[in-house]
C-alpha positions in Angstrom: 0.0 0.0 0.0 1.1 3.6 -0.5 2.0 6.1 2.2 -1.6 7.5 2.1 -3.8 5.1 4.1 -6.6 3.4 2.2 -10.1 4.6 3.2 -12.4 1.6 3.9 -16.0 1.3 4.9 -17.2 -1.7 6.8 -21.0 -2.3 6.8 -22.5 -5.0 9.0 -25.4 -5.0 11.4 -23.6 -7.5 13.7 -21.4 -5.3 16.0 -18.8 -8.0 16.8 -18.3 -9.0 13.1 -18.1 -5.4 12.1 -15.5 -4.5 14.8 -13.4 -7.6 14.1 -13.2 -6.6 10.4 -12.4 -3.0 11.3 -9.6 -4.2 13.6 -8.0 -6.4 10.9 -8.2 -3.6 8.3 -6.8 -1.1 10.8 -3.8 -3.3 11.4 -3.3 -3.3 7.6 -2.8 0.5 7.8 -6.3 1.4 6.5 -8.4 4.2 7.8 -11.7 2.5 8.6 -15.2 3.9 9.0 -18.1 1.7 10.2 -21.8 1.6 9.4 -24.3 -0.4 11.5 -26.8 -0.8 8.6 -27.4 0.0 5.0 -28.9 3.5 5.5 -25.9 4.6 7.5 -23.7 3.2 4.8 -25.4 5.3 2.1 -25.0 8.4 4.3 -21.2 7.7 4.6 -21.0 7.1 0.8 -22.6 10.5 0.1 -19.8 12.2 2.2 -16.7 10.3 1.2 -15.1 8.3 -1.6 -13.8 5.0 -0.2 -11.2 2.8 -1.7 -13.0 -0.3 -0.5 -16.4 -1.1 0.9 -17.1 -4.4 2.8 -20.8 -4.9 3.2 -23.0 -7.6 4.6 -25.6 -8.7 2.0 -28.5 -9.5 4.3 -29.6 -6.4 6.2 -33.0 -5.1 7.1 -34.2 -2.1 5.1 -31.3 -1.2 2.8 -29.4 -4.5 1.9 -25.9 -5.1 0.6 -27.0 -5.0 -3.1 -28.4 -1.5 -2.6 -25.1 -0.5 -1.0 -23.2 -1.9 -3.9 -25.4 -0.2 -6.5 -25.2 3.2 -4.8 -21.4 2.8 -4.3 -20.9 2.2 -8.1 -23.2 5.1 -9.0 -21.3 7.5 -6.8 -17.8 6.1 -7.0 -17.3 3.7 -9.9 -13.7 2.9 -9.0 -14.4 1.9 -5.4 -14.1 -1.9 -4.9 -16.8 -3.7 -3.0 -16.5 -7.0 -1.1 -19.8 -8.7 -0.4 -20.3 -10.7 2.9 -22.9 -13.5 2.6 -24.1 -16.6 4.3 -23.8 -20.0 2.5 -27.5 -20.1 1.5 -27.1 -16.8 -0.5 -23.9 -17.5 -2.4 -25.8 -17.3 -5.7 -26.9 -13.8 -4.8 -23.3 -12.9 -4.0 -22.2 -14.2 -7.5 -24.9 -12.0 -8.9 -23.4 -9.1 -6.9 -20.1 -9.8 -8.6 -21.8 -9.5 -12.0 -23.0 -6.1 -10.9 -19.5 -4.9 -10.1 -18.5 -6.4 -6.7 -14.9 -7.5 -6.6 -15.5 -10.7 -4.7 -17.5 -12.2 -1.8 -16.8 -13.6 1.6 -19.0 -16.6 2.6 -19.8 -16.9 6.3 -18.3 -18.2 8.4 -15.1 -16.7 7.0 -11.6 -16.5 8.5 -10.3 -13.0 9.2 -7.1 -13.9 7.3 -9.2 -14.6 4.3 -10.9 -11.2 4.7 -7.5 -9.5 5.0 -6.1 -11.2 1.8 -9.1 -10.4 -0.3 -9.1 -6.8 0.9 -5.5 -6.5 0.1 -6.0 -7.8 -3.4 -9.0 -5.5 -4.0 -7.1 -2.5 -2.8 -4.1 -3.5 -5.1 -6.5 -3.8 -8.1 -7.9 -0.3 -7.4 -4.4 1.2 -7.0 -3.2 -0.3 -10.2 -6.2 0.8 -12.1 -5.9 4.4 -10.9 -2.1 4.4 -11.7 -2.8 3.2 -15.2 -5.5 5.9 -15.6 -3.2 8.6 -14.3 -0.5 7.5 -16.7 -2.8 7.4 -19.6 -4.1 10.9 -18.7 -0.5 12.2 -18.6 0.2 10.5 -21.9 -2.9 12.1 -23.5 -1.8 15.5 -22.2 1.7 15.3 -23.6 2.7 15.3 -27.3 5.7 13.0 -26.4 4.1 10.6 -24.0 6.4 7.5 -23.8 8.6 7.1 -20.7 11.7 6.5 -22.8 14.3 9.2 -22.3 15.8 10.8 -25.4 15.0 12.9 -28.5 17.5 11.5 -31.0 16.2 10.3 -34.4 16.6 6.6 -33.4 14.6 7.1 -30.2 11.9 9.1 -32.0 11.5 6.3 -34.5 11.3 3.8 -31.7 8.6 5.8 -29.9 6.6 6.2 -33.0 6.7 2.4 -33.7 5.7 1.6 -30.1 2.7 4.0 -30.3 1.6 2.2 -33.5 2.1 -1.4 -32.2 0.9 -1.0 -28.6 -2.9 -0.9 -29.2 -2.8 -4.2 -31.1 -2.6 -7.7 -29.6 0.3 -8.7 -32.0 3.3 -10.6 -30.6 6.3 -8.3 -30.5 10.0 -9.2 -30.7 12.3 -6.6 -29.2 15.9 -6.7 -30.3 18.8 -4.9 -28.7 22.1 -5.1 -26.9 22.2 -5.8 -23.1 21.4 -2.7 -21.1 19.6 -0.8 -23.9 16.2 -0.9 -22.1 14.3 -3.7 -23.8 12.1 -4.3 -20.7 11.3 -0.6 -20.5 10.0 -0.9 -24.1 8.0 -4.0 -23.2 6.4 -2.2 -20.2 5.6 0.8 -22.4 3.9 -1.5 -24.9 1.8 -2.9 -22.0 0.9 0.5 -20.5 -0.3 1.8 -23.9 -2.3 -1.3 -24.7 -5.9 -2.3 -23.9 -4.4 -4.8 -21.4 -2.9 -2.0 -19.3 -5.2 -2.7 -16.3 -4.1 -6.3 -16.1 -0.8 -7.6 -15.0 2.6 -7.3 -16.7 4.9 -10.2 -15.8 8.5 -10.6 -16.9 10.9 -13.5 -16.8 14.5 -13.9 -17.9 14.6 -17.2 -19.8 18.4 -17.4 -19.4 18.2 -17.5 -15.6 16.5 -20.9 -15.4 17.4 -24.4 -16.6 14.8 -26.2 -18.7 12.8 -27.9 -15.9 12.6 -24.7 -13.8 11.7 -22.6 -16.8 8.8 -24.9 -17.7 7.6 -24.8 -14.1 7.8 -21.0 -14.0 5.9 -20.6 -17.3 3.3 -23.3 -17.1 3.1 -24.2 -13.4 2.6 -27.7 -12.0 -0.1 -30.0 -10.6 0.0 -31.2 -7.0 2.2 -34.3 -6.8 4.0 -33.6 -10.1 7.3 -34.0 -8.5 8.8 -34.3 -5.0 7.8 -31.3 -2.9 4.9 -30.3 -5.2 2.3 -30.4 -2.4 -0.2 -28.2 -4.1 -1.1 -26.9 -7.6 0.8 -23.8 -8.7 -0.1 -21.6 -11.6 2.6 -20.5 -14.0 3.2 -17.1 -15.5 0.9 -17.8 -18.5 -2.0 -18.3 -16.2 -1.0 -15.6 -13.7 -1.5 -12.7 -16.1 -5.0 -13.2 -17.6 -5.7 -10.5 -20.0 -2.3 -9.0 -19.4 1.2 -9.1 -21.0 4.0 -11.7 -20.5 7.5 -10.5 -21.3 10.0 -13.2 -22.1 13.5 -11.7 -21.9 16.6 -13.4 -23.3 14.5 -15.7 -25.6 17.7 -16.8 -27.4 18.8 -18.8 -24.3 15.8 -21.1 -24.4 16.4 -24.8 -25.0 15.0 -26.5 -28.1 12.5 -28.7 -26.1 11.2 -25.6 -24.3 10.8 -23.9 -27.7 8.5 -26.6 -28.8 6.3 -26.2 -25.7 6.3 -22.4 -26.1 5.3 -22.7 -29.7 2.3 -24.8 -28.8 1.2 -22.3 -26.2 1.4 -19.5 -28.7 -0.4 -21.3 -31.5 -3.1 -23.0 -29.5 -3.4 -20.5 -26.7 -3.4 -23.3 -24.2 -0.8 -24.6 -21.8 -0.4 -27.8 -19.8 0.9 -27.7 -16.3 3.8 -30.0 -15.4 2.3 -33.3 -14.4 -1.0 -32.4 -15.8 -3.2 -34.1 -18.5 -5.6 -31.3 -19.3 -5.1 -28.2 -21.5 -5.7 -24.9 -19.8 -6.7 -21.9 -22.0 -4.8 -18.7 -21.5 -5.2 -15.1 -22.7 -2.0 -13.2 -22.6 -0.1 -11.0 -25.0 3.4 -12.2 -25.6 6.4 -9.8 -25.9 9.8 -11.4 -26.3 13.3 -9.9 -26.3 16.8 -11.0 -27.1 20.3 -9.6 -27.6 21.1 -12.5 -30.1 20.6 -12.5 -33.9 17.7 -15.1 -34.0 17.9 -15.3 -37.7 21.5 -16.6 -37.4 20.5 -18.8 -34.6 17.9 -20.4 -36.9 20.5 -20.9 -39.6 22.8 -22.5 -37.0 20.1 -24.9 -35.9 19.9 -23.5 -32.4 16.5 -21.8 -32.7 13.3 -23.2 -34.2 12.3 -21.6 -37.5 8.6 -21.9 -36.8 8.9 -20.3 -33.4 11.0 -17.5 -34.9 8.3 -16.7 -37.4 5.7 -16.8 -34.6 7.6 -14.4 -32.5 8.7 -12.2 -35.3 5.3 -10.8 -36.2 6.5 -7.3 -35.3 10.1 -6.4 -34.5 11.3 -3.4 -32.6 15.0 -2.6 -32.4 16.3 -0.6 -29.4 19.3 1.4 -30.4 22.5 1.1 -28.4 23.7 4.3 -26.6 26.6 4.6 -29.1 24.1 5.3 -31.8 22.4 8.1 -29.8 25.1 10.2 -28.2 23.0 13.4 -28.5 20.7 11.9 -25.8 23.6 11.6 -23.2 23.2 15.0 -21.6 19.5 14.4 -21.1 20.1 10.9 -19.7 22.8 12.2 -17.4 20.4 14.8 -15.9 17.6 12.2 -15.6 19.8 9.6 -13.9 21.4 12.3 -11.6 17.9 13.2 -10.4 16.8 9.6 -10.0 20.0 8.7 -8.0 19.7 11.8 -5.8 16.1 10.8 -4.8 17.1 7.2 -4.2 20.1 8.0 -2.1 18.3 10.9 -0.4 21.0 13.3 -1.4 21.1 16.8 -2.9 21.1 16.6 -6.7 24.5 17.9 -7.9 24.9 20.0 -11.0 26.6 18.6 -14.1 29.9 20.0 -15.5 29.3 20.3 -19.2 32.6 18.5 -19.8 31.2 15.3 -18.4 28.6 14.6 -21.2 31.2 15.6 -23.7 33.6 13.0 -22.3 30.8 10.4 -22.1 29.9 11.0 -25.7 33.3 9.7 -26.8 32.9 6.5 -24.8 31.7 3.3 -26.5 29.3 2.3 -23.6 29.4 -1.5 -23.9 26.9 -1.6 -21.0 24.6 1.0 -22.8 22.0 3.0 -20.8 22.3 0.7 -17.7 26.1 1.5 -17.5 25.4 5.3 -17.8 22.9 5.0 -14.9 25.4 3.3 -12.7 28.0 6.0 -13.6 25.6 8.8 -12.6 24.7 7.0 -9.3 28.4 6.8 -8.5 28.9 10.5 -9.3 26.1 11.5 -6.9 27.8 9.6 -4.1 31.2 11.2 -4.9 30.3 14.8 -5.8 30.4 16.2 -2.3 31.0 19.8 -3.7 27.7 19.8 -5.5 29.1 19.5 -9.0 29.7 16.3 -11.0 33.0 16.9 -12.8 35.3 14.6 -15.0 37.2 13.5 -11.9 34.0 11.8 -10.6 33.9 9.5 -13.7 35.6 6.0 -13.5 39.3 6.3 -14.4 39.2 3.5 -17.0 36.3 5.3 -18.7 38.3 8.6 -19.0 41.3 6.6 -20.4 39.3 4.6 -22.9 37.1 7.4 -24.2 38.2 8.0 -27.8 38.7 11.6 -28.7 36.6 12.0 -31.8 33.9 14.5 -32.5 30.3 13.3 -32.2 27.1 15.1 -33.5 25.7 17.5 -30.9 29.0 18.1 -29.1 31.0 20.1 -31.7 30.6 23.3 -29.6 31.1 23.7 -25.9 28.0 23.8 -23.8 28.0 25.8 -20.5 26.6 24.5 -17.2 23.7 26.9 -17.5 22.8 25.9 -21.0 22.9 22.2 -20.0 20.5 22.9 -17.1 18.2 25.0 -19.3 18.0 22.2 -21.9 17.0 19.7 -19.2 14.4 22.0 -17.7 12.8 22.6 -21.1 12.7 18.9 -21.7 11.1 18.1 -18.4 8.5 20.8 -18.8 7.6 19.3 -22.2 7.3 15.8 -20.7 5.1 17.2 -18.0 2.8 18.9 -20.6 3.6 22.3 -19.0 2.4 21.2 -15.6 4.9 23.0 -13.3 4.0 21.1 -10.2 4.7 17.8 -11.9 7.9 19.2 -13.5 9.2 20.4 -10.2 8.6 16.9 -8.7 10.6 15.3 -11.5 13.4 17.8 -11.1 13.5 17.2 -7.4 12.9 20.9 -6.5 10.0 22.9 -5.1 7.6 24.9 -7.4 9.1 28.2 -6.3 12.6 27.1 -7.3 11.3 26.0 -10.7 9.5 29.4 -11.1 12.8 31.2 -10.5 14.7 29.1 -13.0 12.0 29.6 -15.6 12.4 33.4 -15.0 16.2 33.1 -15.1 16.2 31.2 -18.4 13.4 33.3 -19.9 11.2 30.2 -20.6 7.8 32.0 -20.1 
């Protein structure tokens, strides 16, 4: 849960049951209001928007269905848990059709109530986050959370915006550290599946048996220690997106099983005998040349064609040196927030030096360099001496586009502020938050650089 406590309304005409639920939710960190009947609940709903409502179904006068209906009329995003006795489970299922998140059948365990409440609150939080992100994206002309304005990055962003709304399988190609998972997450956030889960797995981190178990799950008794059924990632992201990183590392037998899952849209758990239908969008990534892997007999041709419906290539940092000043500023701000330190300024010579470096670790390496600089720059300015010594020595002294003329410290700062304001759609409060300064400080900088 976030730092702001969730607002929860517990509605039950049984005082002991109501107080027990309120106690459990309070221990979760929620701010709990109680209503002794349906009429009192309706009055509370008129006054406040709650994150979650737990209501008994059978109450005299105004029953739980009426509370549900009024909740959804006033606050469509509020989640509702229905509490019901065994004889009225069918009514509770009907309540779910009308918008209830789930139901608790009496007699229920308080731990069950706690877990269901947690899941309901998490669902609401994710939905609101997605909506906020979509709103920010609609408000901005350059919406994607991928840092950079170079021609290769602009082409990538345009391709993502075109592909994301579809359900097509996407293959992302790029060197290690270029941000392939960020591209995959962006595809998910801009898709119709954004409110469902995004799950990621590194296929190179597991042997064949473990990878099969992670992707497809297992039945109880499938192997020693498998005491209960476990769902795999394909089943755990219904309606969502599954990101398979390092696809080129997958064994040939696993490729066969994956191909069937993609073609038939069904999986079979380890130790199982029945097919389980799945609904998930597949996004795969690799730093290998899969076409060459097919030619070498290490990757199945039929799977390659299934994955290669749409291909996105993430450019290495060496192909986009003009983005380095912007990335430096972004990673400095990020590291300063993470380390709870003052954000240092950036000596203009630093991005100039970095532009002549090959960056074998790509954007991920630059992020680590900036984090190191925040730790070392005690005088408030990141200068060349704060860069790794081997980097300074191996940087090749050749001119790169965008760095032919010296850039002053103030010009560098101005460029970054202009970019952040553009990303925030002109929203100064949001821009100040991204910059790690207060609104008044941002206003002074806008005046200083004549950005009005």
